[in-house]
C-alpha positions as a Markdown table, in Angstrom:
| # | Residue | x | y | z |
|---|---|---|---|---|
| 1 | Met | -13.5 | 7.2 | 12.6 |
| 2 | Ala | -9.9 | 7.4 | 10.3 |
| 3 | Arg | -10.0 | 5.4 | 7.1 |
| 4 | Ile | -7.3 | 5.2 | 4.3 |
| 5 | Ala | -8.5 | 6.9 | 1.5 |
| 6 | Glu | -5.9 | 5.5 | -0.6 |
| 7 | Ile | -2.2 | 4.6 | -1.1 |
| 8 | Arg | 0.2 | 5.6 | -3.9 |
| 9 | Leu | 3.5 | 3.5 | -4.9 |
| 10 | Thr | 6.0 | 5.3 | -6.9 |
| 11 | Gly | 9.6 | 3.9 | -7.7 |
| 12 | Thr | 12.3 | 4.4 | -9.8 |
| 13 | Gly | 12.2 | 1.8 | -12.7 |
| 14 | Gln | 8.7 | 0.6 | -11.1 |
| 15 | Thr | 5.5 | 1.2 | -12.4 |
| 16 | Asp | 3.5 | 3.8 | -10.3 |
| 17 | Ala | 0.3 | 2.8 | -8.6 |
| 18 | Leu | -2.8 | 4.3 | -7.0 |
| 19 | Val | -5.0 | 2.3 | -4.9 |
| 20 | Arg | -8.6 | 4.1 | -3.9 |
| 21 | Phe | -10.4 | 2.5 | -0.9 |
| 22 | Lys | -14.3 | 3.3 | -0.7 |
| 23 | Pro | -15.9 | 3.3 | 3.0 |
| 24 | Gly | -16.9 | 0.1 | 4.3 |
| 25 | Pro | -15.4 | -3.7 | 3.2 |
| 26 | Asn | -13.3 | -3.5 | 0.0 |
| 27 | Val | -12.2 | -6.4 | -2.0 |
| 28 | Ile | -8.7 | -7.2 | -3.5 |
| 29 | Thr | -8.9 | -9.1 | -6.4 |
| 30 | Gly | -6.3 | -9.7 | -8.8 |
| 31 | Asp | -4.1 | -12.3 | -11.1 |
| 32 | Ser | -1.3 | -14.2 | -8.9 |
| 33 | Asp | 1.9 | -12.1 | -8.7 |
| 34 | Thr | 0.5 | -8.7 | -8.9 |
| 35 | Gly | 0.6 | -7.4 | -5.5 |
| 36 | Lys | -2.4 | -7.9 | -3.3 |
| 37 | Ser | -0.7 | -9.5 | -0.7 |
| 38 | Tyr | 2.2 | -6.7 | -1.1 |
| 39 | Leu | -0.8 | -4.2 | -0.2 |
| 40 | Leu | -2.2 | -6.0 | 2.3 |
| 41 | Arg | 1.3 | -5.9 | 4.3 |
| 42 | Leu | 1.6 | -2.0 | 3.5 |
| 43 | Val | -2.1 | -1.4 | 5.0 |
| 44 | Asp | -1.1 | -3.2 | 7.9 |
| 45 | Tyr | 2.4 | -1.3 | 8.2 |
| 46 | Val | 0.3 | 2.1 | 8.1 |
| 47 | Leu | -1.8 | 1.2 | 11.0 |
| 48 | Gly | 0.9 | 0.3 | 13.0 |
| 49 | Ala | 3.0 | -2.6 | 12.4 |
| 50 | Glu | 6.2 | -2.4 | 13.6 |
| 51 | Glu | 7.8 | -3.3 | 10.0 |
| 52 | Leu | 6.9 | -4.9 | 6.9 |
| 53 | Lys | 6.5 | -8.5 | 6.6 |
| 54 | Lys | 8.8 | -8.6 | 4.1 |
| 55 | Val | 11.4 | -6.5 | 2.5 |
| 56 | Ile | 10.4 | -3.6 | 0.2 |
| 57 | Asp | 12.6 | -2.2 | -2.4 |
| 58 | Ser | 14.0 | 1.2 | -0.9 |
| 59 | Arg | 13.1 | 2.6 | -4.2 |
| 60 | Leu | 9.5 | 2.4 | -3.1 |
| 61 | Arg | 7.8 | 5.3 | -1.4 |
| 62 | Val | 4.7 | 4.6 | 0.4 |
| 63 | Cys | 2.3 | 7.8 | 0.7 |
| 64 | Met | -0.6 | 8.4 | 2.9 |
| 65 | Gly | -2.5 | 11.4 | 3.6 |
| 66 | Gly | 0.7 | 13.5 | 2.4 |
| 67 | Val | 2.9 | 12.0 | 4.9 |
| 68 | Arg | 5.6 | 10.2 | 3.1 |
| 69 | Gln | 7.9 | 7.4 | 4.6 |
């Protein structure tokens, strides 16, 4: 069974981020306005949603398993 091991976000003028997932359920926590919902929308997109629910800054790149979009 395939799984998402990590999501890396990079962008000009943005703080780089790396989120690593462990096998099994993962809990995403954080303060308000820190990107929890954004991360869930990215996972939804990676798993086959046709588009992100909100517009993503075009300077960001989503990387997964060596594939850049």
